[in-house]
N, CA, C and O atoms as CSV, one atom per row, in Angstrom:
chain,resi,resn,atom,element,x,y,z
A,1,MET,N,N,117.305,108.735,107.101
A,1,MET,CA,C,116.202,108.948,108.015
A,1,MET,C,C,116.543,108.295,109.348
A,1,MET,O,O,117.041,107.170,109.378
A,2,SER,N,N,116.283,108.981,110.431
A,2,SER,CA,C,116.569,108.464,111.763
A,2,SER,C,C,115.496,107.459,112.192
A,2,SER,O,O,114.452,107.332,111.553
A,3,ILE,N,N,115.774,106.758,113.278
A,3,ILE,CA,C,114.797,105.804,113.798
A,3,ILE,C,C,113.531,106.538,114.212
A,3,ILE,O,O,112.425,106.059,113.959
A,4,SER,N,N,113.683,107.703,114.851
A,4,SER,CA,C,112.481,108.455,115.235
A,4,SER,C,C,111.722,108.914,114.000
A,4,SER,O,O,110.495,109.014,114.027
A,5,GLY,N,N,112.445,109.196,112.913
A,5,GLY,CA,C,111.800,109.559,111.652
A,5,GLY,C,C,111.035,108.393,111.068
A,5,GLY,O,O,109.948,108.566,110.516
A,6,ILE,N,N,111.607,107.193,111.189
A,6,ILE,CA,C,110.939,105.989,110.689
A,6,ILE,C,C,109.641,105.753,111.448
A,6,ILE,O,O,108.598,105.504,110.844
A,7,THR,N,N,109.707,105.832,112.764
A,7,THR,CA,C,108.501,105.580,113.556
A,7,THR,C,C,107.463,106.691,113.347
A,7,THR,O,O,106.264,106.414,113.331
A,8,SER,N,N,107.906,107.927,113.187
A,8,SER,CA,C,106.974,109.029,112.931
A,8,SER,C,C,106.272,108.858,111.581
A,8,SER,O,O,105.072,109.103,111.458
A,9,THR,N,N,107.031,108.439,110.583
A,9,THR,CA,C,106.455,108.211,109.264
A,9,THR,C,C,105.437,107.081,109.305
A,9,THR,O,O,104.351,107.194,108.736
A,10,ALA,N,N,105.791,105.995,109.978
A,10,ALA,CA,C,104.866,104.867,110.097
A,10,ALA,C,C,103.616,105.265,110.880
A,10,ALA,O,O,102.507,104.863,110.529
A,11,LEU,N,N,103.792,106.044,111.928
A,11,LEU,CA,C,102.658,106.498,112.725
A,11,LEU,C,C,101.726,107.377,111.889
A,11,LEU,O,O,100.504,107.270,111.997
A,12,SER,N,N,102.299,108.234,111.067
A,12,SER,CA,C,101.455,109.079,110.212
A,12,SER,C,C,100.678,108.221,109.221
A,12,SER,O,O,99.530,108.528,108.902
A,13,GLY,N,N,101.296,107.145,108.731
A,13,GLY,CA,C,100.598,106.227,107.834
A,13,GLY,C,C,99.447,105.523,108.525
A,13,GLY,O,O,98.381,105.346,107.937
A,14,MET,N,N,99.658,105.119,109.778
A,14,MET,CA,C,98.575,104.472,110.528
A,14,MET,C,C,97.433,105.461,110.790
A,14,MET,O,O,96.260,105.099,110.699
A,15,ARG,N,N,97.779,106.694,111.113
A,15,ARG,CA,C,96.735,107.705,111.339
A,15,ARG,C,C,95.947,107.973,110.058
A,15,ARG,O,O,94.724,108.114,110.091
A,16,ALA,N,N,96.651,108.040,108.937
A,16,ALA,CA,C,95.979,108.281,107.658
A,16,ALA,C,C,95.036,107.134,107.315
A,16,ALA,O,O,93.925,107.368,106.839
A,17,GLN,N,N,95.464,105.909,107.551
A,17,GLN,CA,C,94.603,104.766,107.259
A,17,GLN,C,C,93.422,104.701,108.231
A,17,GLN,O,O,92.342,104.238,107.861
A,18,THR,N,N,93.616,105.153,109.454
A,18,THR,CA,C,92.508,105.221,110.408
A,18,THR,C,C,91.446,106.193,109.911
A,18,THR,O,O,90.252,105.908,110.008
A,19,ALA,N,N,91.867,107.332,109.382
A,19,ALA,CA,C,90.917,108.298,108.814
A,19,ALA,C,C,90.192,107.682,107.623
A,19,ALA,O,O,88.985,107.861,107.464
A,20,ARG,N,N,90.925,106.965,106.797
A,20,ARG,CA,C,90.329,106.296,105.632
A,20,ARG,C,C,89.300,105.253,106.073
A,20,ARG,O,O,88.216,105.160,105.497
A,21,LEU,N,N,89.646,104.470,107.100
A,21,LEU,CA,C,88.715,103.462,107.610
A,21,LEU,C,C,87.439,104.104,108.145
A,21,LEU,O,O,86.348,103.561,107.974
A,22,GLY,N,N,87.576,105.246,108.783
A,22,GLY,CA,C,86.405,105.968,109.274
A,22,GLY,C,C,85.494,106.410,108.139
A,22,GLY,O,O,84.270,106.325,108.246
A,23,ALA,N,N,86.097,106.882,107.052
A,23,ALA,CA,C,85.304,107.296,105.885
A,23,ALA,C,C,84.600,106.100,105.260
A,23,ALA,O,O,83.431,106.191,104.886
A,24,ILE,N,N,85.304,104.985,105.147
A,24,ILE,CA,C,84.708,103.771,104.583
A,24,ILE,C,C,83.542,103.303,105.452
A,24,ILE,O,O,82.482,102.953,104.934
A,25,ALA,N,N,83.733,103.296,106.761
A,25,ALA,CA,C,82.671,102.873,107.679
A,25,ALA,C,C,81.442,103.772,107.534
A,25,ALA,O,O,80.310,103.288,107.526
A,26,SER,N,N,81.668,105.060,107.420
A,26,SER,CA,C,80.557,105.998,107.242
A,26,SER,C,C,79.834,105.734,105.920
A,26,SER,O,O,78.605,105.759,105.863
A,27,ASN,N,N,80.598,105.483,104.868
A,27,ASN,CA,C,79.997,105.200,103.562
A,27,ASN,C,C,79.128,103.944,103.614
A,27,ASN,O,O,78.009,103.933,103.100
A,28,ILE,N,N,79.647,102.896,104.234
A,28,ILE,CA,C,78.889,101.648,104.320
A,28,ILE,C,C,77.633,101.843,105.182
A,28,ILE,O,O,76.547,101.397,104.814
A,29,ALA,N,N,77.789,102.502,106.313
A,29,ALA,CA,C,76.657,102.707,107.220
A,29,ALA,C,C,75.564,103.572,106.595
A,29,ALA,O,O,74.386,103.401,106.912
A,30,ASN,N,N,75.934,104.485,105.726
A,30,ASN,CA,C,74.968,105.412,105.141
A,30,ASN,C,C,74.651,105.115,103.679
A,30,ASN,O,O,74.067,105.952,102.992
A,31,SER,N,N,75.025,103.942,103.202
A,31,SER,CA,C,74.863,103.628,101.773
A,31,SER,C,C,73.417,103.708,101.294
A,31,SER,O,O,73.179,103.981,100.117
A,32,SER,N,N,72.456,103.479,102.167
A,32,SER,CA,C,71.050,103.550,101.748
A,32,SER,C,C,70.369,104.830,102.222
A,32,SER,O,O,69.152,104.965,102.096
A,33,THR,N,N,71.134,105.759,102.761
A,33,THR,CA,C,70.581,107.034,103.218
A,33,THR,C,C,70.452,107.977,102.031
A,33,THR,O,O,71.418,108.209,101.304
A,34,SER,N,N,69.258,108.519,101.841
A,34,SER,CA,C,69.067,109.432,100.718
A,34,SER,C,C,69.845,110.725,100.958
A,34,SER,O,O,69.973,111.185,102.093
A,35,ALA,N,N,70.346,111.286,99.906
A,35,ALA,CA,C,71.105,112.543,99.922
A,35,ALA,C,C,72.421,112.444,100.695
A,35,ALA,O,O,72.991,113.465,101.080
A,36,TYR,N,N,72.904,111.217,100.922
A,36,TYR,CA,C,74.200,111.070,101.593
A,36,TYR,C,C,75.310,111.369,100.596
A,36,TYR,O,O,75.276,110.882,99.466
A,37,ALA,N,N,76.278,112.152,100.999
A,37,ALA,CA,C,77.437,112.461,100.159
A,37,ALA,C,C,78.562,111.498,100.527
A,37,ALA,O,O,79.101,111.555,101.633
A,38,LYS,N,N,78.915,110.611,99.593
A,38,LYS,CA,C,79.989,109.641,99.826
A,38,LYS,C,C,81.265,110.374,100.216
A,38,LYS,O,O,81.586,111.422,99.655
A,39,LEU,N,N,81.990,109.815,101.182
A,39,LEU,CA,C,83.261,110.397,101.605
A,39,LEU,C,C,84.402,109.744,100.830
A,39,LEU,O,O,84.426,108.530,100.629
A,40,SER,N,N,85.328,110.566,100.410
A,40,SER,CA,C,86.512,110.092,99.697
A,40,SER,C,C,87.751,110.547,100.469
A,40,SER,O,O,87.795,111.652,101.009
A,41,THR,N,N,88.753,109.669,100.505
A,41,THR,CA,C,89.985,109.983,101.232
A,41,THR,C,C,91.116,110.211,100.242
A,41,THR,O,O,91.326,109.409,99.332
A,42,SER,N,N,91.841,111.302,100.421
A,42,SER,CA,C,93.033,111.561,99.612
A,42,SER,C,C,94.226,111.711,100.549
A,42,SER,O,O,94.083,112.105,101.706
A,43,PHE,N,N,95.388,111.392,100.033
A,43,PHE,CA,C,96.612,111.416,100.835
A,43,PHE,C,C,97.594,112.423,100.265
A,43,PHE,O,O,97.718,112.573,99.049
A,44,THR,N,N,98.293,113.112,101.165
A,44,THR,CA,C,99.293,114.103,100.798
A,44,THR,C,C,100.573,113.815,101.573
A,44,THR,O,O,100.538,113.559,102.776
A,45,SER,N,N,101.702,113.859,100.874
A,45,SER,CA,C,102.993,113.706,101.551
A,45,SER,C,C,103.268,114.933,102.396
A,45,SER,O,O,102.942,116.056,102.014
A,46,VAL,N,N,103.879,114.700,103.560
A,46,VAL,CA,C,104.266,115.803,104.432
A,46,VAL,C,C,105.761,115.681,104.727
A,46,VAL,O,O,106.322,114.585,104.724
A,47,GLU,N,N,106.381,116.807,104.977
A,47,GLU,CA,C,107.811,116.836,105.273
A,47,GLU,C,C,108.027,116.742,106.769
A,47,GLU,O,O,107.194,117.262,107.512
A,48,PRO,N,N,109.047,116.138,107.250
A,48,PRO,CA,C,110.179,115.543,106.542
A,48,PRO,C,C,109.894,114.142,106.033
A,48,PRO,O,O,110.711,113.580,105.303
A,49,GLY,N,N,108.766,113.566,106.395
A,49,GLY,CA,C,108.376,112.258,105.903
A,49,GLY,C,C,107.049,111.876,106.511
A,49,GLY,O,O,106.790,112.156,107.682
A,50,GLY,N,N,106.233,111.257,105.744
A,50,GLY,CA,C,104.944,110.822,106.246
A,50,GLY,C,C,103.834,111.172,105.285
A,50,GLY,O,O,104.068,111.593,104.152
A,51,VAL,N,N,102.629,110.988,105.763
A,51,VAL,CA,C,101.449,111.209,104.935
A,51,VAL,C,C,100.335,111.775,105.799
A,51,VAL,O,O,100.262,111.512,106.999
A,52,GLN,N,N,99.469,112.556,105.167
A,52,GLN,CA,C,98.316,113.119,105.851
A,52,GLN,C,C,97.085,112.799,105.019
A,52,GLN,O,O,97.117,112.902,103.793
A,53,ALA,N,N,96.003,112.412,105.680
A,53,ALA,CA,C,94.760,112.079,104.991
A,53,ALA,C,C,93.780,113.242,105.067
A,53,ALA,O,O,93.685,113.933,106.081
A,54,SER,N,N,93.054,113.444,103.971
A,54,SER,CA,C,91.962,114.413,103.930
A,54,SER,C,C,90.711,113.669,103.495
A,54,SER,O,O,90.723,112.958,102.490
A,55,VAL,N,N,89.639,113.830,104.244
A,55,VAL,CA,C,88.369,113.170,103.936
A,55,VAL,C,C,87.384,114.253,103.518
A,55,VAL,O,O,87.137,115.212,104.249
A,56,ASN,N,N,86.821,114.072,102.306
A,56,ASN,CA,C,85.911,115.068,101.760
A,56,ASN,C,C,84.707,114.394,101.102
A,56,ASN,O,O,84.830,113.288,100.575
A,57,PRO,N,N,83.545,115.050,101.129
A,57,PRO,CA,C,82.381,114.502,100.430
A,57,PRO,C,C,82.566,114.588,98.916
A,57,PRO,O,O,83.244,115.484,98.413
A,58,THR,N,N,81.954,113.645,98.199
A,58,THR,CA,C,82.021,113.622,96.738
A,58,THR,C,C,80.603,113.568,96.171
A,58,THR,O,O,79.620,113.486,96.908
A,59,ASP,N,N,80.529,113.615,94.850
A,59,ASP,CA,C,79.240,113.530,94.164
A,59,ASP,C,C,78.888,112.099,93.768
A,59,ASP,O,O,77.782,111.857,93.284
A,60,SER,N,N,79.793,111.153,93.958
A,60,SER,CA,C,79.543,109.789,93.499
A,60,SER,C,C,78.726,108.994,94.510
A,60,SER,O,O,78.637,109.344,95.687
A,61,ASP,N,N,78.139,107.922,94.016
A,61,ASP,CA,C,77.334,107.038,94.857
A,61,ASP,C,C,78.224,106.030,95.569
A,61,ASP,O,O,79.344,105.757,95.136
A,62,VAL,N,N,77.715,105.483,96.660
A,62,VAL,CA,C,78.430,104.464,97.414
A,62,VAL,C,C,78.242,103.121,96.721
A,62,VAL,O,O,77.113,102.691,96.486
A,63,ASP,N,N,79.350,102.461,96.393
A,63,ASP,CA,C,79.328,101.112,95.831
A,63,ASP,C,C,79.887,100.172,96.895
A,63,ASP,O,O,81.080,100.226,97.196
A,64,PRO,N,N,79.044,99.311,97.471
A,64,PRO,CA,C,79.508,98.437,98.549
A,64,PRO,C,C,80.724,97.583,98.174
A,64,PRO,O,O,81.596,97.364,99.015
A,65,ALA,N,N,80.801,97.106,96.957
A,65,ALA,CA,C,81.946,96.289,96.537
A,65,ALA,C,C,83.233,97.107,96.559
A,65,ALA,O,O,84.274,96.620,96.999
A,66,THR,N,N,83.165,98.337,96.089
A,66,THR,CA,C,84.339,99.217,96.112
A,66,THR,C,C,84.732,99.537,97.548
A,66,THR,O,O,85.918,99.569,97.877
A,67,GLU,N,N,83.741,99.774,98.401
A,67,GLU,CA,C,84.035,100.081,99.801
A,67,GLU,C,C,84.729,98.901,100.485
A,67,GLU,O,O,85.671,99.099,101.252
A,68,LEU,N,N,84.276,97.689,100.217
A,68,LEU,CA,C,84.905,96.516,100.829
A,68,LEU,C,C,86.323,96.304,100.304
A,68,LEU,O,O,87.214,95.912,101.058
A,69,THR,N,N,86.531,96.561,99.026
A,69,THR,CA,C,87.880,96.472,98.465
A,69,THR,C,C,88.786,97.522,99.106
A,69,THR,O,O,89.928,97.233,99.460
A,70,ASP,N,N,88.269,98.736,99.250
A,70,ASP,CA,C,89.040,99.798,99.906
A,70,ASP,C,C,89.329,99.451,101.363
A,70,ASP,O,O,90.399,99.766,101.883
A,71,LEU,N,N,88.368,98.803,102.016
A,71,LEU,CA,C,88.550,98.379,103.402
A,71,LEU,C,C,89.722,97.401,103.528
A,71,LEU,O,O,90.548,97.530,104.432
A,72,ILE,N,N,89.789,96.438,102.634
A,72,ILE,CA,C,90.884,95.467,102.644
A,72,ILE,C,C,92.219,96.160,102.392
A,72,ILE,O,O,93.212,95.864,103.057
A,73,GLU,N,N,92.240,97.076,101.438
A,73,GLU,CA,C,93.475,97.814,101.131
A,73,GLU,C,C,93.924,98.662,102.316
A,73,GLU,O,O,95.112,98.705,102.634
A,74,ALA,N,N,92.978,99.337,102.972
A,74,ALA,CA,C,93.319,100.169,104.131
A,74,ALA,C,C,93.848,99.310,105.271
A,74,ALA,O,O,94.793,99.696,105.959
A,75,GLU,N,N,93.239,98.146,105.469
A,75,GLU,CA,C,93.702,97.241,106.529
A,75,GLU,C,C,95.142,96.784,106.263
A,75,GLU,O,O,95.975,96.778,107.169
A,76,GLN,N,N,95.421,96.407,105.026
A,76,GLN,CA,C,96.772,95.952,104.688
A,76,GLN,C,C,97.789,97.092,104.819
A,76,GLN,O,O,98.909,96.874,105.281
A,77,SER,N,N,97.405,98.287,104.421
A,77,SER,CA,C,98.296,99.448,104.555
A,77,SER,C,C,98.570,99.762,106.017
A,77,SER,O,O,99.699,100.081,106.389
A,78,TYR,N,N,97.529,99.671,106.850
A,78,TYR,CA,C,97.705,99.907,108.278
A,78,TYR,C,C,98.671,98.882,108.861
A,78,TYR,O,O,99.585,99.238,109.605
A,79,LYS,N,N,98.467,97.607,108.523
A,79,LYS,CA,C,99.339,96.547,109.035
A,79,LYS,C,C,100.786,96.753,108.598
A,79,LYS,O,O,101.705,96.544,109.390
A,80,ALA,N,N,100.998,97.156,107.352
A,80,ALA,CA,C,102.361,97.391,106.861
A,80,ALA,C,C,103.030,98.509,107.654
A,80,ALA,O,O,104.195,98.391,108.033
A,81,ASN,N,N,102.302,99.586,107.903
A,81,ASN,CA,C,102.853,100.687,108.706
A,81,ASN,C,C,103.122,100.247,110.135
A,81,ASN,O,O,104.096,100.691,110.742
A,82,ALA,N,N,102.279,99.382,110.684
A,82,ALA,CA,C,102.487,98.883,112.047
A,82,ALA,C,C,103.771,98.059,112.129
A,82,ALA,O,O,104.507,98.149,113.111
A,83,VAL,N,N,104.037,97.256,111.094
A,83,VAL,CA,C,105.276,96.465,111.072
A,83,VAL,C,C,106.492,97.387,111.016
A,83,VAL,O,O,107.480,97.155,111.712
A,84,VAL,N,N,106.426,98.423,110.197
A,84,VAL,CA,C,107.534,99.381,110.118
A,84,VAL,C,C,107.733,100.061,111.472
A,84,VAL,O,O,108.864,100.232,111.926
A,85,PHE,N,N,106.631,100.445,112.112
A,85,PHE,CA,C,106.724,101.080,113.426
A,85,PHE,C,C,107.384,100.145,114.432
A,85,PHE,O,O,108.295,100.550,115.154
A,86,GLU,N,N,106.930,98.905,114.482
A,86,GLU,CA,C,107.500,97.933,115.418
A,86,GLU,C,C,108.977,97.681,115.139
A,86,GLU,O,O,109.766,97.540,116.074
A,87,THR,N,N,109.359,97.623,113.871
A,87,THR,CA,C,110.759,97.422,113.514
A,87,THR,C,C,111.608,98.602,113.974
A,87,THR,O,O,112.694,98.418,114.525
A,88,GLY,N,N,111.107,99.814,113.745
A,88,GLY,CA,C,111.824,101.002,114.194
A,88,GLY,C,C,111.960,101.047,115.699
A,88,GLY,O,O,113.013,101.412,116.221
A,89,ALA,N,N,110.898,100.679,116.403
A,89,ALA,CA,C,110.952,100.659,117.870
A,89,ALA,C,C,111.939,99.602,118.353
A,89,ALA,O,O,112.663,99.825,119.323
A,90,GLY,N,N,111.970,98.455,117.684
A,90,GLY,CA,C,112.928,97.408,118.041
A,90,GLY,C,C,114.368,97.856,117.817
A,90,GLY,O,O,115.254,97.561,118.619
A,91,MET,N,N,114.588,98.571,116.720
A,91,MET,CA,C,115.932,99.098,116.457
A,91,MET,C,C,116.334,100.095,117.536
A,91,MET,O,O,117.482,100.108,117.980
A,92,TRP,N,N,115.391,100.925,117.954
A,92,TRP,CA,C,115.661,101.911,119.004
A,92,TRP,C,C,116.054,101.208,120.299
A,92,TRP,O,O,117.016,101.604,120.958
A,93,GLU,N,N,115.307,100.162,120.664
A,93,GLU,CA,C,115.629,99.408,121.875
A,93,GLU,C,C,117.023,98.792,121.785
A,93,GLU,O,O,117.771,98.796,122.762
A,94,MET,N,N,117.368,98.267,120.619
A,94,MET,CA,C,118.690,97.664,120.432
A,94,MET,C,C,119.784,98.714,120.588
A,94,MET,O,O,120.800,98.462,121.236
A,95,LEU,N,N,119.582,99.879,120.003
A,95,LEU,CA,C,120.587,100.955,120.130
A,95,LEU,C,C,120.739,101.409,121.580
A,95,LEU,O,O,121.853,101.654,122.045
A,96,MET,N,N,119.628,101.520,122.287
A,96,MET,CA,C,119.709,101.919,123.690
A,96,MET,C,C,120.422,100.850,124.528
A,96,MET,O,O,121.146,101.175,125.470
A,97,SER,N,N,120.217,99.601,124.189
A,97,SER,CA,C,120.904,98.501,124.886
A,97,SER,C,C,122.406,98.575,124.639
A,97,SER,O,O,123.195,98.390,125.565
A,98,ILE,N,N,122.802,98.841,123.409
A,98,ILE,CA,C,124.225,98.973,123.074
A,98,ILE,C,C,124.833,100.160,123.803
A,98,ILE,O,O,125.950,100.076,124.313
A,99,LYS,N,N,124.100,101.262,123.852
A,99,LYS,CA,C,124.591,102.456,124.515
A,99,LYS,C,C,124.792,102.230,126.012
A,99,LYS,O,O,125.746,102.744,126.595
A,100,ARG,N,N,123.889,101.455,126.640
A,100,ARG,CA,C,124.011,101.173,128.079
A,100,ARG,C,C,125.223,100.303,128.375
A,100,ARG,O,O,125.858,100.449,129.419
A,101,ASP,N,N,125.540,99.404,127.462
A,101,ASP,CA,C,126.649,98.447,127.704
A,101,ASP,C,C,127.985,99.064,127.518
A,101,ASP,O,O,129.004,98.392,127.684
C-alpha cells in the first residue's frame, strides 16, 4: 500500500467514525422521544482500502449505557485512524525531503 493509500484509508476510517458519532449523538439526544427509531451504524470495507459507514434506523430501544460505551469506542477508533494519518503524512514529508536533496 502506498503512502497516499495509507492516508486515504485512515481518512475513510475517520469519516466512518464521524458518521457513527453523529448517530450516537442523535440516539442520546432523542432517547426520551416517543416513536424515535434508534440509529445503528454498520461498516463496509471498500476497495482498494478503507471503510464506509451506513447509518440506518432500527427497531431497538436506546440504551444510554450502550451509547456511552459506543461513544468511547468510536472516539478511540477515530484517534487511532488520526495517528495512522499523521504517520503517513510524516512519511510523505520525509520522502519529499529526500527527493529534494
